[in-house]
N, C-alpha and C positions, 0 to 999 in steps of 0.2 A: 631387115625391113627395107622396102623400097617404096618410093613415092612415084608412081608412074601414072600416065594419063590413061584413064579407063574409058571403054565405050560408054556412050550415054545411056543412062538408066531410064531416060524419059521416053524411050521408044517402047518400053514394056507396058503391058496392060494386064489387068486381071489379078488373080491371087498370087501373092508371094509364097513360094513353096516353103522356104525356111527363112524366118527373120531372126533378129538378134536376141530374142528371148530363148532361142535354142542355145544352150550353154556352149556347145561346140562352135556354132557360128559366131557367137560373142567372142570366144577365145580366138578363133581363126582370124577374124578381121582385125582385132586389136593387136594381135601378134604380127600379122602380115603387113599392116599399114600403119606406119609411125605417125603419119599426119592425122589419121582418125584418132589414134590414141592420144596425141597431144591435144587435139580439139576437145575431146571428152574430158581430159584432165583439166584443161583451162576452164571449162564450164563448171565442173564439180568443185574446184578449188578457187574459183573466181580469179583466175590469172589471165594475164595478157600473153599472147603467143611468144612475144620476145622475152618473157620471163622464164620460159622453159628452155634451158640451155641444152639439156640432154635427158633422154629417157632410156632406161636399160631394163629390159625384162629379165628378172633374176631367175625365173624358172621356165625357160623356153622348152617347148615340147616339140617332138617330131610330128608335124601336122599331118603327115601321111600315115602315121601309125594307127592301127585299128584301135578304136575305142570300145572296150568291152566292160560291162559291169557298171554299177552305179557309183563305185568308189573311185573311179578315175578322176583325179583332181584337175579341174579346168579353171581354177581361179588364176589370176594374173598378179604376180608380184613385180612391182616396178620400182626401180631406184630413180628418183627424180632429182635432177641437178646435183647428184652425188651427195645430197644432204637430207633426203627424206625418203622413207619407204612407204609405198602405197600398194594396198591390196585391193583388187577389183574382182567382184564375183557376181555372177548371174544365178539367181535361184528362183525358179518358177513354182516348184512344188513346195507346199508348206509341210515341212516335216516336224513342225512344232518344237524345234530345237535351235532356232536361228540365234537367239541371244547367246546361248552357251557356245554354239559353234563359232560364231563370229568373234566372240571374246577369246576363244581358244586360239584361233588363227592370229588374232592381234597379239596375244601374249607370245606366241611362237616367233612372230616377226620381231617383237621387241627384245627378245632374248638373243641378241646378235653379237655381243662383245666377244672378242677373241682373247686368248691368254695375254696378259700384260696391258690390256687397254683399260682406261679409266672409265668410270660410270658416265662422266660428262661427255664421252664420245658416243654414247648411245644415240642413234638417229631417231628422230620423231617417226612414228608409224601411224598410218591411217588405214582403216578397213572400211571400204565402201561397198555395200551390197545393194544389188538391184533385185527387188523381190516383187513377185506378182501376187502378193497377199499382204495384209496389214499386220505388222508386228504387234501393235496394240489397237485392236478393233474398236475399243471404247473411245479412243482418242486418236483417230487416224491422222496422218500427216504425210505430205508428199516427200519432202526432203528434210530429214531430221538428223541432227548431230548430237552426239553424247560424249561427255568427258567426265573425269573424276572431279567432283566438286565438294565443297564444304556443305554438309547436310544441314547446317544451321542457317547460314546466310544465303545458300544457293547461288553464290557468286564467286567465291574464291576458288580458282582452279588449282588442284593439287599438282598437276603437271600438264603442260601443253604438248607433251610428246606422245600422248596416248589418246587417240580419237576414233570413235566409231560413228559411221554415218550410214543411213539407210534411205534409198530412193524407192518409194512405194509406187510401183507402176500402175496400181489400181486407183491411185489418188491424184492423178495428174491435175485434175480440176482444182485441187487445193494448193497448187503452186503459188507461192508468195510473189510479190513484185521483185524481190531480190532473186528468187529462183528464176523468174522470167527474164530478168536483166542478164543473167548468165546463160540463158537458153537451156537450162537443165530440163525444162518441160519439153522442149523440142527434141532433145536427145531421147527422152522417155517415149515420146510419140513415135520417133523413128524406130526405136527398138520394138515397139508394139505394132507397127504398121502391118496390116494384113494384105493390102493391095498395093500395086505399083503406083496407082493414082494417089493414094493416101501418102505414100512415101515421097512422091514428087511434090506434093503440097507442103509437106513438112520441110523438105530440104531446099526449096527454091531460092531462099535468100541468104544462104550461109555456105561458104566454101567447104567448111569441115563436114557439115552435114551432107553436102553434095558428094564429097569424097567418100563418106560412109555409104551413101546410097549406091554409088558406083561400085563400091567394094561388095555390097550385098548382091548386086547383079552379077558381078564376075564370079563370086563364090557360088551362087545358085546355078551357074553355067558349068561348073567344074564337077565332074562325076564323083571324084574322090571325096569332095566336100559334101556333096549330097548324100553319099553313102555314110559318111561319118555322122551327119546330122540325123539321118534316118536311124542309124544305130543308136544314137542317144535317145531319140523319141521311142524307139522300140524297147530300149532298156527301161525307160520310165513307164511305158505302157505295160510291160510285163510286171513291173513293180506295182503299178496300180491294180492290175488284175490279181496279183498275188495278195495284195492288201485287201482287195474286195472279197476274194475267196476266203481269206483268213477271217475277215469280218463276218461272212456268212456262217462259217464253221463255228466261230465264237458265239454268234447269235443262236445257232442251233444247239450248241452245247449248253449255253445259258438257259435256253428254253427247256432242255431236258432236265437241267438242274432244278429249274423252277417247278417243273411238273413233279419231279421226285420230291422236292420240298413240300409241294402241295399235298401229295399223297401221304407223306410222313406226318404233315399237320393233321390230315383227316384221321390217320391211324391214331395219332396221339389224342385227338378229340374223342374218338371212340373208346380208347383205353380209359380216358378220364371219365367218360360217361359210365363205363362198366365199373370203374373203381367207385364212382359215386353211388351206383346201384348197390354194389357190395357193401359199401359203408352204411347205406340206408337199411339194407337187409340185416346187417350186423346190429344196427341200432334197434331194429324191430325185434330181433332175437333177444336182445338185452331187456327190452320192455316186456316181452312175453315171459321171460324168465322171472322178471321182477313181479309180474302179475301172478305167476304161478306160485311164487314164494308167499305172496300176500294171501292168495287163496288157501294155501296149505295152512298158514298161520290162523286164518279165520276158521277153517275147519277144525283145527286143534282146539281153538278157543270155544267153538260151538260144542265140541264133544265134551270138553271139561264142564261147560255150563249145563249140558244135558245130564252128565254124571252127578253133578252137585244137586241138580233138581230132583233126580230120582231118589237120592238119599233123604231128601226132605219130605 
């Protein structure tokens, strides 16, 4: 990682081709620029810059390597001050599995002990996700933090080594005063900025945000970065197209099933009507047979009466 002076981003105008909601751009800038990474961590964890002694990315990637497929892992695992593990991830598309996914990543990071180490040596782990959707739409929150707590008193923390946080980029307006004091809302706006003018407005009074803005300009000027960002967007676009096509096929299939079910219902109704008619006809036949028996009995009685009368 290098901290170098970048050309001014204030000269740019118009639309930003790729901002930091692109997960490759997010990964690229935070891996490439340590000052930006430190500034973001300070905001998220409410730290002062001098409290960050060291940051070490534990899963560095070759930023020039082609990114193919949706399964390429672009989250960032950071060892902070050699005593805390921090996982940062950008997720724009709602795959409706964020809770399980983030918890899985957190558990993997927590399972860090080597043979011979004591449990007390386990480092605290934090997973912080930036989402462009609300995890709990009924109770949206800008910056939420979750821990394992006592379900009765909702206060006692089972362990402070296990933390999940979510920054909802769609709820920036719900930032609390505490969020604002750490400028988390500014970082969120920087990630979401669509124009250079908007980026300049967000970054104008903070050196770390300015560094991030400069890095975004540099990255957008590098062909290899643009290609990787484009590849990520293309992959997501293909995925959305596939999901849309699958949805259309499923809807057509369901429509065909519904039509078939409707025809079967109609056929069943006709069969029921026919059965009802047959039952009615059978009942009528029974009535006719009974009347015929009664008629035969009456005729027999009449014949006996006539025979008796003739004798008299």
